Each structure stands twice: as C-alpha cells, then as structure tokens.
N, C-alpha and C positions, 0 to 999 in steps of 0.2 A: 817561531811558531809557538804559541802557548800550549800547555798540556791539554786544555780543552779542545783547541783547534786540531791538535795531533790526534786526539780521540775521534773527532769528527771525520778527519781525513781517513783514518783507519777504517771506520765504519762504512764510509762511502766505497772504499776499495773492496771491502768484504761484500757489500750489497751488490756490486757489479759482478763479482764472482758467482754469487748465488743466482742472480738473474741469468747469467750466461749458461749456467748448468740446468736451467729450468726449474729451480727450486723457489720456494716462497721468498719474497723480498725481505730484506732485513729492515729497510727504512720504509715506513708507511707514510710519513709526512716529514718533509724537509722544511723547517721553519725559515731557513735562510740559505737557499740554494746558491752555490758559488758561481761566479761569472767565468772563472777560468776552466780549462779542460778538466774532465773528470779524471780521477786517479786510476792508475793501472789496477786491474783486478787482483785481489789477494785471497789466496785460499784460506780455509778454516784454520789450519795449524799455524800458518804465518800470522794470521790475524790474532790468534790466541797468544802467540809469543809477543807480538807488538803491544797488545793491550796489557799483558802481564808486566812488561817492562815499564809501561806508562804508569802503573799503579804507584811506583816509587816517586814519580814526579808530581802526581796530583795532590793538591792541597784542599780543594773545595769538596765538601762532603757530597754535594749533589752529583758532581762528576764521578766521584768514587762509587756512589751507588749505581750509577749507570754502567760503569766498567764491571762492577760485580755482577750485574745482571747479564751483560754480554758474555763474560767468561763462563758463567754458569750455563748459559744456553749453548755456548760453543762446546763445553764439556759434554752436554747431553747429545748434541749433534754428532759428536765423535765417539759416543758409546757409553759414557758414564750414565748411571741411573741412580741418583741419590734418593733418599727417602723424600716423599712428596712434600712434607712440611719444610724440609731443608731447601728443596728446589724452589718452592713458591716464595719463601722468604728472600732468597737470593735474587729472584727475578721480579716478582710482583711487589715485593716489599711489605708483605703482610703474612700472617700465619695462614695455615690450612687446617685450622682447628675444627671447623664445622659448627653446626647449630643443633641445639637439643631437638629430639624427636617431637616433643610437644610444641615447640616453636614452629617447626615445619608444618605440623598438623594444623596449627592455628591459622597459618597463612593460607593453607589449603581451604579451610573453612571460610576465610575471608573471600577467596577467589570464588568459591562455590556460591556464596551469598551474592556476589556481583552477577554471576551467571543467572541465578534465580531471578534477580531483578530484571534481567533482560528476557526472561522467559526461556532460558536455555537450560536443559537438563545436564546432569553429570553422568557421563558414560562413554561408551565406545564412539559415539558420533558427536561428541561435544564440539570439537573444533570444526567439523563439517557444518553443523547446525549454526555455530557462531558466524562462520564466514558467510553463510547464506543470509543470515539476519542482517549482517552489516552491508551487504550488497557488493557483488563482485564487480571488479573493474578489469577490462581487457588489458593484456600486457602491453599492447601498443599505445594505450591511452595512459598508462601508469606514469611515464616520465613527465608529461605535461601536468598531470594531476598532482604529482609530488611538488613540482615547481610552484603551482598555484597555492597549494597548502602552505608551503614555506613562505611565500610572499605574504600570506594572510597572518601568519604567526610572527613574522620577523620583527615588527615594531615592538611587540610585547617582550620578545626575547632580548632585544637590544636594550630596552628599558631595564629589564631585570639584571642583565649582565654588565651594563655600562659600556658595551662595545660599539664602536663606530667604524670598525674595520671593514674595508671593502673585500669582496670575494667574487670570483667568477666560477660559476658552476657548470660542469659538463656532466650529462647523464648518459650512460651507455648501457646497453643490454648485452649479455653474454650468456653462454650455456656451457658450464664446466662441471665436471664430476668432483665437487668439493662440498664441504659441510655448509658453507656460507650462502646466504641468499642475497645479502646486501653488503657492500664493502665500499668504504670511502678512503681515498688517499689523495696525495697532491704535494704541492710545493708552493711556498709563498702564499699568494692570493689565488692560486689556481687550485680548484677543488674538483675532484672527479668522483662521481657516484656510479658504481657499477651494480646492475641488477642481474642476478643470476637466475634466469627464467626457469632453470631446471628445478630450483628449490623454492623460488619466491612465489607467494600468492598475493593477490592484490584485491583489497576491499576498500570501501570508502573510509573506514576507520583506520586500516593499516596505512593508507596513504598519509593521513594526518600524523599517525604515529612515527612513520619513518621520515617525514619532513622534519619533525622535531628531533628525532634521533640522529639521522645521518647529516642532513643539510645544516640545521641550526644548532645541533649538538656538535658533532665532529667537525663539520665544515666551517661554520662561523667561529667556533672555538679555536680551531687550528689557525685560521686566518688571523684571528685576533692576537694569538701568541706570536705569529709570524710578524705582524705589524710592530709589536714591541721589539722584536729582535732587530728590526731594520733601524730603529732609532736609539737602541740602548745595548751596551755590551753586557748582556746577561751572563751570569756565571755558569749556568747549566748547559748541558749538551743540547744543541739546537736541532735534534733529530728525534722523531718519535718512532718507536718500534713496539710491536705488541708483546714482545717478551720482556719489556722494560717496566720500571716501577711507576710510570705515569698511567698505566692502562686501567687500573682500578678507578681512577678519576674519570678517564674518558668514557669508559663503558658504563660506569655507574651513573653519572650525571645524564648521559644520553638516554639511557633506559628510563630514568625517573623523570625526565623533563616534563611530561604532561602533568605530573603532580604539582609542579611549580607554575606552569604556564596556563594550563586549562583544567583546573580542578573540578569544574562543574560539568565537564563533558563526560557523562556517565559511561558511554560506550568506550571512550578512550581510556578512562581510568580503570575500567574493567580489564582492558588489555594489560595495563601495567600490573595490576594485582595478580592476574593469572601468570604473567611472566615472572614476577617475583617468586611465586610459589614454585613454578617449574624450574627456575634456577636453583632454588634450595634443594629440590629433588635431585637435580643433576649433580649438585655438590655431594649429596649422600652417596650417589653412585661413583662419583669421582674418588671419594675417600675409600669406598669399599673395594673397588677394583684394584686400586693401588696398594691396598692392604692385603691383597691375596684372597679376598672373598670369592668363592666359586661363582661361576657365571650363572648357574641355576638360581642361586640365592639373589644375585643382583637383578635378574630378570623378574623373579617373583616380586621383589620389592618394587621395581619400576611399574609393573602392571597393577599392583595394588594402589600405588600412589597416583598413577596417571593412566586410567583405563583406555584412553584413546591413542596412546602411543603404539605405533606399529612395531613389528619385529625388527624391521630395517632401522627404524629410528632408535630403538633400544640398543641394537648391536652397534650402530654407528657411534652412539654416545659413549659406550664402554670402550670401543676401539680408540676413538679420538683422544680420550682422556687418560689412556694408559700407554699406548704404543707410539704416539706421535710426540716427539720432543717439544714441538712448538705448542700444540694444543694442550698438552699436559700442564703447561704453565698458563697459557693465555686464557683458556676457558674458565679458570678460577677467577679471573678479573671480573667476569660478568656477575657472578653471584656475590662476591665480596663487595662490588661496587653498588649493585642495585639495592642490596640490603642496607648499606650505610646511608645511601641517599634517600631511600624510602623512609627511613627513620628521621633523617634531617627534615623532610617535608613536614613533619609534625612539630618541629621546633619553632621558636619565635621568628618573626619576619626579619628582625635585625640580624640574627645569626645566619639565616638563609641567605640574605643579601651579601653578607660578608664572605661566606664560603663561595657562592656562585660567582661573584665578581672577581675574587682571587683566582678562581678556576679558569677564567678567560684571560688571565694575565701570564700564567706560568704552568708548566706541566707538573702539577703538584703530586707528591708521593703520598702513600697512606699515612706516613708519619706527619707530613704537612697537614693533611686533612684532620687528623686527630688533634693536632695542636690548635687548629682553628675552632674545633668543637670538642673540648676535653670531656664534656659530659655525654658525648655520643657513644654508641656501641663500639666494641672492639672490631676493627675491620678484619674479616676472615673468620669470624666466629668466636664465641667466648671460651670454648674449651673442647678438648678431645671427646669424641663420641664413641660409644661402643660400636664395634664393627657389625655390619649386617651378618647374620648367622650366629652371632654370639647369643648365649642364653638371655642376657639383659636386653639385647635388641629385639629378640623374638618376643619376650614378655611385653615390651613396650608396644610393639606393633599389634600384638594380640589384644591388648587393652584398648588401643586406638580403634581397631576394627570392631570391637564389641561395643 
C-alpha cells in the first residue's frame, strides 16, 4: 500500500468513528470509493498517531499538505487552540490576514448599489424586502426548481469547465439545528444535495444561485475530479474534507459561479455582491472574536455593518467561528474563496478559462490557485488588520460612518 493509500485508509477509518459517535463527517466527498469492506473505525488519538507516523513516508507535497491539515484539525478536536492564523494556514492553506476596513466598506457600497438598482433599501428589512421582490418558492417545490435551473445552466458550465463527467443527483430535505442551509456530499458520480428547511429560504433567484453553487459547482466539480481518479493514478489524496486545503477553491468558485456563467442576470449578480460583502464582514468578526475582542464590540460592529442581522444570527456567527474546531477553520474558506474568485472574474477570459478548467480536474490548494494567477490578490487577505475596539479601528469606523 502506498503512503497516499495508507492516508486514505486512515481517514476512512476516522470518518467511520466520527459518524458512529454522531459527530460531523470527516469525508464530504469520496472521489474514488473502494469496492472492498470499509475499514474498522479508528478513534481520534489512534488516527493522530497513524497520520503522524505516515508523515515520514510521504514524499508528495500535496499528500503532506493534506496530512498537515488533518493533524491540525485533530489537535483542535482534542483541545489544542492555536492562534487563528496558524490554524488557518495549517488547515485551509492560506493566511487569516483579513482585508482593510476601506476595502470591506467599498464592497458594501457595491452591494448597496446593487440593491438600489433593484429598488431595495438598506436597513433592518433589507433581506425580507429582497426575498419578497425575488418571489418566494414553497419548500416542497424547491427540489424540482433547483433541478430545472441546473439543467438550464449545465451546458454553459460544461463549456466553461470542459467537463463531460456524468453525475447522478439526489435532493433531500431535512430539518436540523445547524448553521447550514444547503449541503452537498457524495461519492464517485453519486451526488447528494440536502436542504435544511430550518434555515433555508427559497426564492426564484436563490434557486438559480444554488443550482450553480451546489449542483454545478460542488456536484459537477466533484464528479469531474472523481472521473479523473477513475482513469488516472493521481498523486493527491482522493478525499475531500471541509477542514482541508481544497476548500477555498470549492467554496470560492461555487459562490462566484454566477459571475462567470450568468453575468447579465442583474438579480443573481446582486446576490453574489451582497454575499461577498457579508463574507468580508463575517471575516472581520472571525478575526475579532479570536483576538479576544469583547462581545459588545463585536455586536456593535456587526449591527453597524449589517443592520438586518438578528441577535441570533450575530451570536451564532461569533460562536461558530470561535468555539467550534471545525467551523473555526472551515468558515474562513468562504471569505478567502469568494474574494479571490470575485477578483478573478475581472481578469481576462484566457486566465479565467485556465483556472476554472484546472479547478474541475483537481482539488487545487490556495498555493495552486495563486500559481495559476500570480497577478491575483493574496488569498486570505493582504495584511493584518487592527482589532475591533482598538483606537485605530474605532477611528476608521467613525470616519466610515461619517
């Protein structure tokens, strides 16, 4: 058994252990599911020791990056709490530097301009008004609507990505007390989309957005990588996990997909611009709460930046990004990814095509993405920012408000 295969076997055994104890899965997509019996479950410490031993055998940098992410996540699950930047670099493969206050504000102004064009004001009822303008869809009708939208976009996405991979989609509804509204996982060409009706809302625009994000972003992309794994002995670990260094690619491209596929859809592009801004605000809070900024200061900042966020939403954001070992790393992938790919959408078409087609062939890391577009922005933000509550941060926010 090769070192890569031994890593995969170890991760599958760990995944079974986590599922047996009712914890989140370790593996979200298995690009090449084995035909033999699944491995015996292995607990966290046993997995940690096995992976630590395998680091001496691994020669491929891609496999070593994956082991590094798994070991860092295991350490966090067992109680270690490294500084955020150290943890994000080890898991997501990019920095947690953050973005300048002025940059976040500018993206907020861009989002506000999109809303203005739709006749939507900026205030406590913004998202309610937006959903009403987009047209609600009943939860029972959402699965078929998402399938239809995916079918309409699929030819364009396949042309852009160069993918001819088949996939079989299953859509399920569930109701769980978790942060997520939509989740895609699977194995090989089998793709499962779950809709968490406790959190999900459905409008005609959101149906198009999530058809691109979940089905043709995550689903077709994962099936495409799986197809390559069936015909080629790729060097990297053939398992996708949200604590791993491929997640910036997966979440970034999926969120930004409308910018590449449907740039003339004003309502859909508005959703992307708003999401980009909201992710940047969440990143500010992510950095602040992990730097020890008082809750009062974080809440004040959140309300100033996003007046429609509820108390529950703000509290959940701070909790998830500080106390949950998985979300403390995984949530950073959203902002790091959408910011990089939103900027890529403004590059020349040849560069876009090169990056997107490569993204449907392999689980690229942030370093891989930056190598494909050296002129692009630094993934994870350009530099460290002043903490919320510091004199410099207060001064900047006061100037912005004025």
